[in-house]
C-alpha positions as CSV (number, residue, x, y, z in Angstrom):
1,M,-38.2,81.0,197.2
2,L,-38.9,81.7,193.3
3,S,-36.0,83.2,191.4
4,L,-35.7,85.3,188.0
5,A,-34.7,81.7,186.3
6,T,-37.3,79.7,188.0
7,P,-36.9,76.0,187.0
8,K,-39.6,74.4,185.4
9,N,-40.7,71.4,183.7
10,K,-41.1,72.4,179.9
11,L,-44.1,70.6,179.2
12,S,-45.8,71.5,182.3
13,P,-46.1,75.2,182.0
14,T,-48.3,75.5,185.3
15,L,-47.9,73.8,188.7
16,F,-51.0,72.3,187.9
17,S,-50.3,70.5,184.6
18,L,-47.2,69.2,186.1
19,V,-49.2,67.7,189.5
20,I,-51.4,66.0,186.7
21,A,-48.8,64.6,184.3
22,I,-46.8,63.7,187.7
23,T,-50.0,61.9,189.1
24,L,-51.0,59.8,186.3
25,S,-47.6,58.5,186.5
26,L,-47.3,57.3,189.9
27,M,-51.0,56.2,189.4
28,A,-49.6,53.9,186.6
29,I,-47.0,52.8,188.9
30,G,-48.8,51.3,191.6
31,N,-48.6,51.2,195.5
32,S,-45.5,51.1,196.1
33,S,-44.6,53.8,194.0
34,A,-44.3,56.6,197.2
35,A,-41.1,54.6,198.9
36,E,-39.3,54.7,195.7
37,T,-39.9,58.5,194.9
38,Q,-39.3,59.3,198.5
39,R,-35.1,60.1,198.2
40,R,-35.6,62.1,195.1
41,D,-38.8,63.7,194.2
42,F,-37.4,65.6,191.2
43,Y,-34.2,65.4,188.9
44,F,-32.2,68.6,188.7
45,P,-29.5,68.1,185.6
46,N,-26.1,68.3,186.5
47,T,-26.7,68.1,190.4
48,E,-26.4,63.9,190.7
49,E,-23.4,62.2,189.6
50,L,-24.3,58.3,189.1
51,A,-22.8,55.9,191.1
52,E,-20.3,53.6,189.9
53,D,-23.0,50.5,189.1
54,E,-26.0,53.3,188.1
55,M,-28.2,53.3,184.9
56,R,-30.1,56.8,184.5
57,V,-32.7,57.1,181.9
58,I,-34.4,60.0,180.5
59,A,-37.5,60.1,178.4
60,L,-36.2,62.6,176.0
61,G,-39.7,62.5,173.6
62,T,-42.6,60.2,174.3
63,G,-44.8,61.4,171.6
64,T,-46.4,60.7,168.5
65,P,-45.3,62.0,164.5
66,H,-47.8,64.2,165.2
67,A,-46.4,68.0,166.2
68,R,-47.6,69.1,169.4
69,P,-45.3,71.5,172.1
70,A,-46.4,68.9,174.7
71,Q,-44.7,65.9,173.5
72,A,-41.7,65.7,171.3
73,S,-41.4,62.5,169.3
74,A,-39.7,58.9,170.2
75,A,-35.8,59.7,171.9
76,W,-34.8,58.3,174.9
77,L,-31.2,58.7,176.5
78,V,-29.2,56.7,178.5
79,E,-26.3,57.4,181.2
80,L,-24.3,54.8,183.2
81,G,-22.1,55.1,185.8
82,N,-18.6,54.6,184.1
83,G,-19.9,58.2,181.8
84,E,-21.2,56.8,178.9
85,K,-24.4,58.2,177.0
86,F,-26.4,56.6,174.7
87,I,-29.5,58.0,172.3
88,F,-32.1,55.4,171.0
89,D,-33.9,57.4,168.3
90,I,-33.8,61.5,168.4
91,G,-37.4,62.5,166.4
92,K,-38.3,66.0,166.2
93,G,-38.4,67.9,168.9
94,A,-36.2,65.7,171.1
95,V,-33.2,67.7,170.8
96,D,-34.6,70.9,172.5
97,N,-35.0,68.4,175.7
98,L,-31.5,67.2,175.3
99,G,-30.1,70.7,175.2
100,A,-31.7,71.5,178.4
101,L,-29.9,68.8,180.2
102,E,-26.7,70.7,179.6
103,T,-24.7,68.2,178.9
104,S,-21.5,68.5,176.5
105,F,-22.4,67.3,173.0
106,N,-19.2,65.5,172.8
107,K,-20.6,62.7,175.2
108,L,-23.7,62.6,173.3
109,N,-22.3,61.2,169.7
110,K,-24.0,57.7,169.9
111,V,-27.2,57.6,168.2
112,F,-29.1,54.1,167.8
113,I,-32.1,54.8,165.4
114,S,-35.0,51.9,165.4
115,H,-36.2,53.1,161.9
116,L,-36.2,55.7,159.6
117,H,-39.5,57.1,159.9
118,M,-39.3,61.2,160.9
119,D,-40.6,60.4,164.2
120,H,-38.0,58.4,165.4
121,M,-35.0,60.3,163.4
122,G,-36.4,63.7,162.7
123,D,-34.3,65.7,165.0
124,L,-31.1,63.9,163.9
125,D,-30.0,66.8,161.9
126,A,-30.9,69.5,164.5
127,L,-28.2,67.2,166.8
128,Y,-25.9,66.8,164.2
129,I,-25.8,70.2,163.2
130,G,-26.5,71.9,166.2
131,G,-23.9,69.5,168.2
132,W,-21.5,70.8,166.0
133,V,-22.1,74.5,166.5
134,S,-22.6,73.6,170.4
135,Y,-18.8,72.5,170.6
136,R,-19.3,69.1,170.0
137,V,-15.5,68.1,168.4
138,V,-15.8,64.2,167.8
139,P,-17.9,62.6,164.9
140,L,-21.5,61.4,165.3
141,E,-21.6,58.2,165.2
142,V,-24.4,57.0,163.9
143,Y,-26.2,53.4,164.1
144,G,-29.1,52.2,162.4
145,P,-30.4,49.2,160.2
146,S,-30.2,48.5,156.7
147,G,-33.2,47.9,154.4
148,K,-34.3,45.9,151.7
149,K,-33.0,48.3,149.3
150,R,-30.0,50.3,149.6
151,K,-32.3,53.6,149.7
152,Y,-33.9,52.8,152.6
153,G,-30.9,51.8,154.2
154,T,-29.1,54.1,157.4
155,A,-25.9,54.4,155.0
156,Y,-28.0,56.1,152.1
157,A,-29.8,58.5,154.7
158,M,-27.1,59.9,156.2
159,D,-25.1,60.2,153.4
160,R,-28.4,62.2,152.0
161,M,-28.6,64.4,155.2
162,K,-25.1,65.6,154.9
163,E,-25.5,66.5,151.0
164,M,-29.0,68.3,152.0
165,Y,-26.9,70.2,154.4
166,S,-23.7,71.1,151.8
167,W,-24.5,74.8,152.5
168,D,-24.1,75.0,156.2
169,I,-21.8,72.4,156.4
170,D,-19.5,74.6,153.6
171,G,-19.8,77.6,155.3
172,R,-18.6,76.7,158.6
173,R,-15.3,75.7,156.9
174,G,-12.3,77.1,158.8
175,A,-14.6,78.2,161.4
176,I,-15.3,75.5,163.8
177,A,-13.1,71.7,164.1
178,K,-13.9,69.7,161.3
179,E,-14.3,66.8,163.6
180,G,-17.5,67.6,164.5
181,S,-18.8,67.8,161.1
182,I,-17.8,64.0,160.3
183,I,-20.9,61.5,160.8
184,N,-20.2,57.7,160.8
185,A,-23.2,55.6,159.8
186,H,-22.8,52.3,161.3
187,E,-25.6,50.6,159.4
188,F,-26.0,46.8,160.2
189,D,-28.5,43.9,159.0
190,Y,-31.7,44.6,160.4
191,S,-32.8,40.6,159.7
192,K,-30.6,39.5,162.7
193,T,-30.2,39.2,166.2
194,Q,-26.8,40.4,166.8
195,V,-24.3,42.5,169.1
196,I,-23.7,46.1,167.2
197,Y,-21.5,47.6,170.3
198,D,-19.6,46.1,172.8
199,K,-17.4,48.8,174.7
200,D,-16.3,49.5,178.0
201,G,-18.8,46.8,179.5
202,V,-21.6,48.1,177.2
203,V,-23.0,45.8,175.2
204,I,-26.1,46.8,172.5
205,K,-27.9,44.2,170.5
206,S,-30.2,44.8,167.7
207,F,-33.3,42.5,166.8
208,P,-35.8,42.8,164.3
209,A,-39.1,44.8,164.7
210,I,-42.3,44.6,162.8
211,H,-43.7,47.7,161.6
212,V,-44.7,49.1,158.3
213,M,-42.1,47.7,156.0
214,D,-38.7,45.7,156.5
215,G,-35.8,47.7,158.0
216,A,-37.2,48.3,161.9
217,V,-35.3,46.9,164.8
218,S,-35.5,47.3,168.8
219,Y,-32.5,47.3,171.1
220,S,-31.3,45.9,174.3
221,L,-28.3,47.5,176.2
222,E,-26.6,45.5,178.8
223,W,-24.2,47.1,181.4
224,K,-23.1,45.7,185.2
225,G,-26.4,43.3,185.2
226,L,-28.0,46.0,184.3
227,K,-30.3,45.8,181.1
228,F,-32.5,48.5,179.3
229,V,-34.8,47.4,176.3
230,Y,-36.1,49.6,173.8
231,S,-39.2,48.4,171.3
232,G,-39.0,51.6,168.8
233,D,-42.1,51.0,166.6
234,T,-43.5,47.4,166.4
235,V,-46.2,45.1,166.6
236,P,-46.0,42.1,169.3
237,N,-43.2,39.8,167.6
238,R,-41.0,36.5,168.8
239,W,-37.9,38.3,168.8
240,F,-38.8,41.0,171.4
241,M,-40.4,38.6,173.8
242,E,-36.7,36.4,173.4
243,E,-34.6,39.4,173.4
244,G,-36.8,41.5,176.1
245,K,-36.5,39.1,179.3
246,D,-34.6,40.1,182.3
247,A,-35.2,43.7,181.7
248,D,-35.0,46.2,184.6
249,I,-36.3,48.7,182.1
250,L,-38.4,47.9,179.9
251,V,-39.4,50.7,177.0
252,H,-42.2,49.1,174.7
253,E,-44.8,51.3,172.5
254,C,-48.4,52.1,173.2
255,Y,-50.4,53.4,170.3
256,F,-53.8,54.8,171.0
257,T,-56.8,52.6,171.4
258,V,-58.6,51.8,168.0
259,N,-61.8,54.0,169.9
260,Q,-59.4,56.9,170.1
261,L,-58.3,56.8,166.7
262,I,-61.6,56.9,165.7
263,N,-63.5,59.4,168.1
264,K,-60.2,61.8,169.0
265,K,-58.2,62.0,165.7
266,G,-61.1,61.3,163.2
267,D,-59.6,58.3,161.7
268,S,-62.1,55.6,159.3
269,P,-62.6,52.4,161.3
270,E,-60.6,50.4,159.0
271,R,-57.9,52.7,158.8
272,A,-58.1,52.6,162.9
273,H,-57.7,49.3,163.2
274,R,-55.0,49.6,160.4
275,V,-52.5,51.6,162.3
276,G,-53.9,51.0,165.9
277,T,-53.3,47.0,165.4
278,V,-51.5,46.1,162.5
279,F,-48.5,48.8,162.6
280,H,-48.3,49.5,166.2
281,T,-49.2,47.9,169.5
282,P,-52.6,49.2,171.4
283,P,-52.6,49.3,175.1
284,I,-54.5,45.8,175.9
285,S,-51.4,44.0,173.8
286,C,-48.9,46.3,175.2
287,G,-49.9,45.0,179.0
288,K,-49.6,41.1,177.5
289,I,-46.1,42.0,176.5
290,F,-45.4,43.7,179.8
291,A,-46.7,40.5,182.0
292,E,-45.4,38.0,179.7
293,L,-41.5,39.6,180.2
294,E,-42.4,40.8,183.5
295,P,-39.7,43.5,183.6
296,R,-38.8,45.5,187.3
297,I,-40.4,48.4,185.5
298,A,-42.9,48.7,182.6
299,V,-42.5,51.9,180.2
300,P,-45.1,52.5,177.7
301,Y,-45.0,55.5,175.7
302,H,-46.1,56.7,172.2
303,I,-49.4,58.1,173.0
304,F,-50.4,61.2,174.3
305,T,-50.6,61.6,178.0
306,D,-53.7,64.0,177.8
307,F,-56.1,63.5,180.7
308,D,-58.8,62.1,178.6
309,I,-56.1,59.6,176.8
310,A,-53.9,58.3,179.3
311,P,-56.7,56.5,181.4
312,E,-58.3,54.4,179.5
313,A,-55.0,53.3,177.8
314,I,-53.8,52.6,181.2
315,A,-56.9,50.5,181.9
316,D,-56.4,48.6,178.8
317,M,-53.0,47.8,180.2
318,R,-53.7,47.2,183.3
319,K,-56.7,44.4,182.4
320,N,-53.2,42.2,181.4
321,Y,-50.8,43.7,183.6
322,G,-50.4,44.2,187.4
323,G,-46.5,45.0,187.6
324,K,-44.7,48.5,188.2
325,M,-45.1,50.4,185.2
326,A,-45.0,54.4,184.5
327,L,-46.8,56.0,181.5
328,A,-43.8,57.6,179.9
329,D,-43.6,61.7,179.5
330,D,-41.3,63.8,178.5
331,M,-38.3,64.3,180.5
332,M,-39.1,62.1,182.9
333,V,-36.3,59.9,184.8
334,W,-35.6,56.7,185.7
335,N,-32.7,56.1,188.2
336,I,-31.6,52.2,188.2
337,T,-30.0,50.0,190.6
338,K,-29.7,46.6,191.8
339,D,-31.6,47.8,194.8
340,E,-34.2,50.4,194.0
341,I,-35.8,52.0,190.3
342,V,-36.6,55.8,190.8
343,V,-38.8,57.8,189.3
344,R,-39.0,61.5,188.9
345,M,-39.5,64.1,186.5
346,T,-36.8,66.8,185.2
347,V,-36.8,70.3,186.5
348,Y,-34.9,72.7,184.0
349,P,-34.9,76.5,183.1
350,D,-36.1,77.2,179.5
351,E,-33.3,79.5,178.9
352,V,-30.2,77.3,178.6
353,W,-26.8,77.8,177.2
354,P,-24.8,75.3,175.7
355,P,-22.2,73.8,178.3
356,N,-19.2,75.8,178.6
357,P,-16.7,75.2,175.7
358,D,-13.5,75.8,177.4
359,S,-12.6,72.3,177.8
360,E,-9.5,70.4,176.5
361,E,-11.1,68.3,174.2
362,V,-12.6,71.7,172.7
363,R,-9.2,73.8,173.3
364,G,-7.0,70.9,171.5
365,A,-9.6,71.0,168.2
366,D,-9.9,74.9,168.0
367,A,-6.2,75.0,168.1
368,K,-6.0,72.8,164.6
369,I,-8.1,75.5,162.8
370,S,-6.2,78.7,164.4
371,G,-3.6,80.8,162.3
372,P,-3.2,81.4,158.8
373,R,-6.3,80.4,156.7
374,N,-6.6,79.9,153.4
375,A,-9.1,79.6,150.4
376,T,-9.0,75.9,150.6
377,N,-9.6,75.6,154.2
378,K,-11.9,78.2,154.6
379,S,-15.6,79.2,152.9
380,K,-15.7,82.7,151.6
381,N,-18.1,85.2,149.7
382,S,-18.0,85.8,146.0
383,D,-15.8,89.3,145.3
384,W,-18.6,91.2,143.9
385,L,-21.0,90.2,147.0
386,E,-18.2,91.1,149.8
387,A,-17.9,94.4,147.8
388,G,-21.6,95.3,148.7
389,R,-20.2,94.9,152.3
390,E,-21.4,98.4,154.6
391,T,-19.2,99.1,157.4
392,F,-20.3,101.9,160.0
393,D,-18.4,103.6,162.8
394,E,-18.9,102.2,166.2
395,E,-19.3,105.4,167.6
């Protein structure tokens, strides 16, 4: 029975379009998909606890730099049975989908950026400030690559972002916990394969990727014998072929075909070839990567999932790869254990609120800013501006 707040997939405003999205995905998975989705057909946020040895991956954004309501730009959430959560890229539009999960932003404070393109970090400011306003009382930890020059590195970008939001940040002084305004940049050498995070049994490695210029990377996360591998934007390269081995879930970019770039997007043949094969991985090459690495499930993304785009891309990948595969769409979910992989879509209401702030962590932070406040710890208007304030009786 439908309620006034009927849960729905945000990117499928009608039942028909939701069925189309699921059908395309299950077509890509293969014949065994029915058995793997029988246990739980849809994912409703905050209704399922992960097992101690279970991983959940949620596609927060699967699209491209092009603005469209149907797909946010690249962003992935990895949740582990130990309670830890990790965000890989946070492209524009992705924070809305993250908010739909109604998860405490105190748990969503570790972000790993593959490169500094807008469609892979365009919502980092929304996560930074919006998460702080939504009761995050711990610093935002941002991991990302260096560049050939300092101005191309993650630390430089974070410093400039904080400068850009000076008015916003300073205007909240004395009103909400300052810890949430802290952003720590963990910049690492993009040119090396290395462990950049090792804590509580979680090991995250970075390794070089080949994109438009130096400074792009890919990632792997390993925990309790499970392995998540994420490409960011890249063309096929030796580092990914080495580090992508033995993946339980392998997420790799799969861009439009050259024909689609010419006929659908209107690119010239020269530009279509350069963008589609020199800067990005075309579907046919993506299929070759999957075939070589043989993950338990392959997940292509970074392409429109439209009815007149997805089938051609899937067909090209299937020329080289016959294993399990799910073309990613926003809010698609993979639950992964040693025994099975369950693929579903998230169902949620649009009208979400921030998670309840009444927690010990938030109350403790609020206590630090309670009591007398003065000009040193609180922002305020100029006297002449305050003199223009109008007051009205409540009656």
